[in-house]
N, C-alpha and C positions, 0 to 999 in steps of 0.2 A: 718823951724823947724819944728819937730814932736810936735801933737796936739792930747792929750788925748781927749776922748768924753763918758761920762758916758749913760750909758741906765737906768733908774730911773726905769724901768718897770720890767726891764729882771729880777728880782729875784736873780742878782749872787751879790755876795758881792762887795763891791767899788774897794777893792783891788784888786781882781781876775781879774776884766775888766781892771784895768790897766796893771797889768802882762799880759793877753792874748793880749793886743793893743800890746805890745812891741812884744812880740813873733809874733805877726803875720805880724808887719813890720819887723824883721828878717827874718823871709820866704821868703816874697813878694820881698825882698830887698829894702825896702823903707827906714830901717835903716842897716848902714854899719859899720864894726870894726873903731872906731875913731871916729863915730858919737858922739853928746852930747844930752842928754837926758834935758828934762825943768829941770830946779830946785826943789826941793821941794818946796819951797817958791810960786816959777811961778805958779804950779799944785794949791798948796793949794788956791791961791789967785784967778785963772782963773774959777777952780770946785768948790769951797766954801768946800773944805774937811779938814779934820784934819791933821795935818803933820804927827801924827805916821799912817794914812790909807798908806800915799804916802811913808813914812817910809817903812812900810811893805811891799810894793809892791816892792818897789826898794831892800830892803834885799834879799826877796826872789829870784831875779832873779840875784841880786849880788850870794847867794849861789850857784845856777846853774850855773856860772860863764860864764853868758852874758853880764854883765855890770860890773864896778869898779866905786866907788864914791870916789872923792879924794876931804876931807876937804879944803874950800875956793876954788877948783878951778871946780868942776862937776861933773857929770855923763856921763860917757862915754863908750858905746856900745864896748864891748872887741870880740864878736863872732859873725859871722850870723848863722841863721838856712836855711837860702838858700838852697833851692833844685834846680839846673839845669832842672829837667825837671819841674819843676813849675813854674819859670822864662821863660822856652821857650815855653810855653803855651799860649801865648796872643792870638792867634786864638781861642783858646779853652773857655777862661776868655769873650772875648769879647761875644762870642754866649751863654755864662750865663748870661752874662748884658742883651742881647738881650731879650732872653727867661724870665726873670726877667721884664725888662719894658713892653712886651707883658702881662704877668701873671696882672702886675698892671694895664693897661689898661683893661683888661678883669674885672675888680675889687678886684681882691685879694687883701687882706692888706700884711703889713711886717709878721704879725703873722702866716697868713693863707702861707707864701712862710717857713719862719721858720719851722712851720708842717711839709709842702710836702718834703723838703730837709730833713728833720731829717728822715721821713719815709723812703725816697729814700737810704739817707745813712744806714739807719737800713739794708734795703734787701740790699745791695751789700756789706756793710763791716761786719757786722754784721753775716749775713750768712755766709761767707767763713771762720770768726773765729768760728763759729760751726761747718762746715764742717770740719775745722782742728783739732778742738777738738777731733771729732768723729775718725779722723785718728788715732791720740795719743793713744784713749782708745781701740783701737781696737788690 
């Protein structure tokens, strides 16, 4: 069964963390159409949350067409976000995990890795977006 985990230090609202975790699981193929999400009651009890927080996350996912809640039955995944390119990149993921383990051994903390990743992401993806926007203006 799929489990949620919260990061109380992230500054990200709890319901957003729940939404992000479901979407990540859908992208990576951890959750597939037909899979059942934990009940609101289960999430509330495990993470000590307000039912409204969990309901808000589930409503957002339902509005996006990713899940469907059926009263008395449960909440089920309707579609996947899996990208065949992402799931076929097992070797790339392994290298990334090894790199992160090496960085950890070198003394970097999780926050350091997040900062490095964000910096590299900006350099790669935001640079491409800016270049693309210049092309549109020209």
